[in-house]
C-alpha positions in Angstrom: -112.6 -46.2 96.9 -113.0 -45.5 100.8 -116.5 -44.5 101.6 -117.6 -43.3 105.0 -120.4 -44.6 106.7 -121.8 -41.0 107.8 -125.4 -42.5 108.7 -123.6 -44.6 112.1 -122.3 -41.3 113.6 -124.9 -39.6 115.9 -125.0 -35.6 116.6 -123.1 -35.4 120.0 -124.2 -31.5 120.3 -127.3 -32.6 120.9 -126.3 -33.9 124.3 -125.1 -30.3 125.4 -128.1 -28.1 126.2 -125.6 -25.1 126.3 -126.0 -22.6 123.6 -123.2 -20.6 122.1 -124.4 -17.2 123.9 -124.2 -19.2 127.2 -120.6 -20.3 126.5 -119.4 -17.1 126.3 -121.3 -15.7 129.3 -119.2 -18.5 131.2 -115.6 -17.9 129.7 -116.3 -14.4 130.6 -115.1 -15.5 134.1 -112.3 -17.6 133.2 -108.7 -16.5 133.2 -106.3 -18.7 131.0 -102.7 -19.4 132.5 -100.0 -21.1 130.2 -97.1 -22.9 130.8 -93.8 -23.1 129.4 -93.0 -26.9 129.9 -93.1 -28.8 126.5 -91.6 -32.0 127.9 -91.0 -34.6 124.9 -92.2 -37.5 126.3 -95.7 -36.0 127.5 -95.9 -34.2 124.1 -95.3 -37.1 121.7 -93.9 -40.1 123.6 -97.4 -41.2 125.6 -99.9 -42.3 124.5 -102.4 -40.2 126.7 -106.3 -41.1 127.2 -107.6 -38.5 124.9 -108.7 -35.2 125.9 -112.1 -35.0 124.2 -113.8 -37.5 126.4 -113.1 -35.9 129.4 -114.1 -32.2 128.3 -117.4 -33.4 127.3 -118.5 -36.2 130.0 -117.5 -32.8 131.9 -120.1 -30.9 130.1 -122.5 -33.3 130.0 -122.4 -34.5 134.0 -122.4 -31.0 135.1 -124.1 -29.1 132.4 -121.5 -26.0 132.2 -118.0 -25.4 131.1 -114.9 -26.2 133.0 -111.9 -23.6 133.8 -108.8 -24.7 133.0 -108.2 -26.4 136.6 -110.8 -28.1 136.6 -110.6 -29.6 133.4 -107.0 -30.6 134.1 -108.6 -32.2 137.8 -111.4 -33.9 135.8 -109.2 -35.4 133.3 -107.0 -37.1 135.8 -109.8 -38.6 137.7 -111.8 -39.7 135.1 -108.5 -41.7 133.8 -107.4 -42.7 137.0 -106.9 -46.5 136.8 -105.1 -45.5 133.6 -103.0 -43.0 135.4 -102.4 -45.7 138.2 -101.2 -48.5 136.0 -98.7 -46.2 134.2 -96.3 -45.0 135.6 -95.0 -41.5 134.8 -92.3 -39.0 136.5 -93.1 -35.5 137.8 -91.8 -34.2 134.4 -94.1 -36.1 132.2 -96.8 -34.9 134.9 -96.1 -31.2 134.6 -95.6 -31.6 130.7 -99.0 -33.3 130.1 -100.4 -30.3 132.1 -98.6 -27.9 129.9 -100.2 -29.4 127.3 -103.8 -29.9 128.5 -103.5 -26.4 129.8 -102.5 -25.0 125.9 -105.3 -27.4 124.4 -108.2 -26.3 126.3 -108.8 -22.8 124.5 -109.3 -24.6 121.6 -111.8 -27.2 122.8 -113.7 -24.5 124.2 -113.3 -22.6 120.9 -114.3 -25.7 118.7 -117.4 -26.4 120.8 -118.1 -22.7 120.4 -118.0 -22.6 116.8 -119.9 -26.0 116.7 -122.9 -24.4 118.3 -123.2 -21.1 116.7 -123.4 -22.8 113.4 -125.9 -25.2 114.2 -127.8 -22.5 115.8 -127.6 -20.6 112.5 -127.5 -23.3 110.1 -130.8 -23.3 107.7 -130.1 -24.9 104.7 -127.4 -27.5 106.0 -127.3 -30.0 108.9 -124.1 -30.0 111.3 -122.6 -33.0 113.1 -119.9 -33.6 115.9 -119.2 -36.8 117.0 -116.3 -37.6 119.2 -115.5 -40.9 117.2 -115.4 -38.9 113.9 -113.0 -36.4 115.6 -110.3 -38.9 117.5 -110.7 -41.7 114.8 -111.2 -40.1 111.5 -109.7 -36.6 112.1 -112.9 -35.0 111.2 -113.7 -32.0 113.8 -116.8 -31.3 112.1 -119.2 -32.2 110.0 -121.7 -30.1 107.6 -124.4 -32.0 105.1 -125.8 -29.7 102.7 -127.7 -31.3 99.6 -126.6 -34.9 100.5 -123.2 -33.9 100.1 -120.8 -34.6 103.2 -118.2 -31.7 104.2 -115.6 -32.2 106.8 -114.7 -28.8 108.3 -111.0 -28.5 110.2 -110.9 -26.2 112.3 -107.4 -24.7 114.3 -105.6 -21.4 114.9 -103.4 -19.7 112.0 -100.3 -19.9 113.8 -97.4 -22.3 112.6 -97.6 -24.5 115.6 -100.9 -25.4 114.9 -100.9 -25.5 111.0 -97.4 -28.0 111.6 -100.3 -30.3 114.0 -102.9 -30.0 112.1 -100.6 -31.1 108.9 -99.4 -34.3 111.3 -103.4 -34.8 112.5 -103.9 -35.3 108.7 -101.1 -37.9 108.0 -103.2 -39.8 110.5 -106.6 -40.5 108.8 -107.2 -41.8 105.8 -109.2 -39.4 103.2 -112.7 -40.4 102.1 -113.7 -40.3 99.1 -117.5 -39.3 99.9 -116.6 -36.7 101.8 -115.0 -32.9 100.9 -112.6 -31.6 103.3 -113.1 -28.1 103.9 -110.0 -25.6 106.0 -111.4 -23.2 108.3 -108.1 -21.6 110.2 -109.3 -18.6 113.0 -106.8 -15.6 113.0 -106.5 -14.0 116.2 -106.7 -10.7 114.4 -110.4 -10.0 114.2 -111.7 -12.5 115.9 -114.5 -12.3 118.1 -112.9 -11.8 121.5 -114.4 -12.9 124.6 -112.5 -12.7 127.9 -109.3 -14.4 127.3 -110.8 -16.3 124.5 -110.4 -16.1 120.6 -113.2 -17.4 118.9 -115.1 -18.1 116.0 -117.8 -16.1 114.8 -119.7 -14.2 112.3 -116.7 -13.5 109.6 -115.5 -17.6 110.1 -119.6 -18.3 109.6 -119.5 -16.2 106.3 -115.8 -17.9 105.1 -117.5 -21.2 105.7 -120.4 -20.5 103.7 -118.3 -19.4 101.1 -116.3 -22.4 101.0 -119.3 -24.6 101.2 -121.1 -22.8 98.0 -117.7 -23.1 96.0 -117.6 -27.0 97.2 -121.1 -27.7 95.7 
């Protein structure tokens, strides 16, 4: 029986004082750009440093969200020693930039939803921890009535679903964790500027799924 020691994971949301409303206000001025480039080596062939660490480190150090360009440049600077010791072609760098630009909106969306439900939660505790995310594949952990519920966040697109399945296959399911899928559909989602966010619709869906799992 595989058991996850939930107690050892601190709540990283407490490190970021930004609210869900402040996130919405900041991203209103952000224009998203997507690069039509899928370099196979950049997508699957290189084990790059995780994007998450640089994203949250930027927010912690600057007390604001990065734009796409700021995030990409900060990621390279934050992992300078790794890139200096790992020779990559221009084609791979271009593919990496395209990949980071595609990933960026989901990082914003997940942080916003984490903050949104933690601000509205009355009957449960919400925990986000980068180690839970990267090492255990748990995007968000909700504790309700001493029950641990892992929330998996992703967009309801064919490519995102495939990525979700691949992510799931890399991690061991735990017997003391109940897993809930919570994909967001672009149609009818909370649209803020160029971003499609989770909103009250998904909060209601989550609360219903939590009730059904209890």
